[in-house]
N, C-alpha and C positions, 0 to 999 in steps of 0.2 A: 229769454235767451241768456245763457251764462257767459262768463268771460271767456273769450277765445284768444289766446296769446300765442304768437309764433316767435321763435327766437332763431336768428341766423348769424352768420359771420364766418370769417376765414378759420380754418382748422387751427386749433391751438390757442385761440384768443380767450377761451374760458366760457364759451356759450353753454356747454353742458353743466358747468358748475352753477352758472346763473339760473338755468332752467331748473336744476335740482333744488336750489335754495328757494326759488319762487314756489315750486311745488310743495315743499315742506311748509312754507309760511301760509300758502293758500289752504293747505289741508287742516290748519288750525281752526278754520271756520267754514270751509266749503268742501264739497265732494270733488275730487280732482282726478282727471284722466291725464296722465303724462304720456306723450308719444315720442319715441325716439325714431325720427325719420332720417337720421344720418347713417349711411352705410357703415361708417366707422363708429359703431354703436358704443357710446360711453355713458349714457344717461343712468343706467342701472348702477354703475360704479360711482358716478357723481352723487347719486342719491344716498350712497353708503351701504348698499346691499352687499352681503358677504360674498366672497368668491364662489362658495358652494351654491348659493341661491342664484348667482348670475349664470353659472354654468347650466343651470336647469332651464333657463329661458331659451326657447327655440323661436327665432324670428318668424314672423308671420309669413314672410316670403318663402320660407322653407317648410311651411306646414302643408305639405302636399295633399294630404287627405282632406283637410279643411278647404283648401283652394278648390279642389275638384268637386267637393260636395256643394259649395256655394255657387260656383260658376258653371257647373255642368260640363266641364272640359278637362281633358287630361293635360297635366303639366308637361311642357317641352314636346308637345305634338302639334304640328302645324296643319292649317287647312280645316280647322274645326269651327263649328258654330257654338258660341257660348253666351251666357247671360251678360249683358252689358250693365245691368243693374241688379247685381246679386243681393240677396238679403244678408245684411251684415249687422243688423240692429242689436243683436245680442253679444257681439264679439267683445266690445269694451268691457262688458260685465263678466262674461264667462271665460274668455281666453286671455285675460290680462294677468300679469304677475302683480300681486298685491303686497305693498310694503308701507306700513304706518299710515294706512288710510288712503294711499295713493294707488290708483290702478295704472300700471305701467304696460304699455304696448310697444313692442320693439318691431318695427316694420321690416328692417333688413334690406339687403340689396337685391335687385332683380338681375340675375345672371344673364349676361348677353343681351340685356334689354336695351337700355339707353332711353333717352328722352322720347316720350310718345309711344313707347312699346305697348302694343295692343295685345299683350299676352294675358293669360288668366291671372297670374300673380299681380300684375300691374293693375288690372281692372278691379280686383278685390281690394287692394290697398287704397286706390283712389276712392272707391265706394265707401270704405271705412272712414277715411278722412272727411268725406262729404257728410257722412252720418253724424260723426261726433261734433263737427263744426256747425252744421246747419240744424240738426235735429235733437241734440242732447242739451239739457239744461245745466250740465256740469261745467265746472271750470276746466278748460282744456289748455294744456301747455305743450306746445310742439317744439321739439329740438330739431331744427333743420341743419343740413349741411350748408355750404356757401351758396348753393342754388336753391330754387324752390320747385324742383321738378315734380314732386308729388302733388303740388297744390294747383288744381285746375282753376280756371277763371271763375266759375260759379262759386266754388268753395272759398277762394281768396276773398271774395266780397263779404263772406261771413266772418272773417278774421277781425276781431276787435282792434288789435294792435300788433304790429310787427316791431320787434326790438332787434336791432342789429348791434352785435357786440364787436367792439374794436379795441385793439391795443395801440399804443402810441408808436406806430410805424407806418411807413409809406405803403407797403403791400396790404396791410390790414385796412387802411383808409381807402385804397383803390377797390378792394373787395366790397367794402361797405357801400361805396358809391354805386357799384354794379348791382348789388342786391336791392338797394333803394330804387334804382331805375327799373329793375325787373319787377319789383313789387307794384310799382305804379302802373306798369304795362298790363298787369293781370288784374288790377282793380283793388289792391289793398289800399285803403284810404288813409290809414294812420301809420306812420313810420317814425320811429325815434331811434337814437343811438345812445348806447351806454358804453362808456370807456372803462377798460379794465387794465389791471397791472400798472396803475399810475404810481410811479416812484418819486417823481420830482415835480416841482412847479413848472418846469419846462415841458414835461409830459402833458400836463393839464392844458397848458397854453397851446401846445401843438394841436390837440384835439379840438379845442375851442376855436382855433383858426380854421380847421378843416370843416367843422360843423358849427357854424355860428348860430346864435339865437337859440330858440327852443328846440332845435334839432337834437342837441346834446342834452339828454334828460338828466344825466348825472354820471359820476365816475366811482370806481371802486379802487382801493389801494392795492399795490403789490403786497402780498401778505404770506408769510411762511406757513401760517396755520392751514391755508388752503392746500399747500403741497403736502403737509402732514396728513390731512384727511385723506388725500389720494393714496399716499404710501401705506397708510394703516387700514384702508378700506372701512372708514367710519364716516357717519354722516357729519358733514361740516357744521350743520346746525347744532350738533351736540358739543363741539369743542371750540367753536368760535367765541372769543371773548365778547364782552358787552359792547365794546366799540365797533368791532367788525360786524357783529350781529345787527347793531343799530344802523350801520351803513346799508346792509341788505334790506332791513325793514323799511328804511326811508325810501329806497328805490321801489320796493314792492308797493308802498302806499301810493307813490306817484303813478306807477304802472296800472295799479288797480283802478285809480280814478280815471285815467285816460281810457283804459280798456272798457271800463264800465259805461262811460259816455258813448264809446264806439259801439258797444253791444246794443245800447238803447237805440242808437241811430240805425243800426242794421236791422233790428227787430221791426222798426217802423217801415223800412223798405221792403222787408219780406212780407 
């Protein structure tokens, strides 16, 4: 069973940047499926895909013909019978946008759905997550919003590690605490925090106090190069200097070690 990594946190804390960097670093040695499960989809941009390539991506929740083919139901029509376990085993391979060896799947939002929506779109997306987390041997990196609505209980137990990204601020810390609690309730066994946008010793001390001991896996500095990569739509991995790249590599090594042991544990349970 490959590494299955989920990344969450309050909007704006830099979780998509972290997910993208981990995807690029993982792709140096592994086959990677990157999943953008945030309705405010930013992972393609964080990976450094060009504006033209990003515009060509149609979120899976908007792929009406695909949804109807797999679920046997018409989109936005109620009172239908449809497949609760649609065949999605080929979607990661055939329906993803590919960039530098990374297979990117953009889930998109479910219009008018909400948590627990039993509509064809939601059923297919949940089935897809279950497939890539439980049955694929690839390295899977999922960029979530601040909630984990797409992640069902059974699928959550296949996640090797959940990383909650937090910046040194009260609201981000509160969101991180909520995400950790939610993860525990649905069966995610391993949860760590990574601090981002750390500018001062006081920033680091604030997060260490909020997440004592091993809960805080590491921190990343506030860095203008990250903003430049976003402005210029280029992969951060291409323009980061040796020091910044070393920070990301160090964190990826820690995450890979923890996620690897988590994957082995999950495999024994399955």
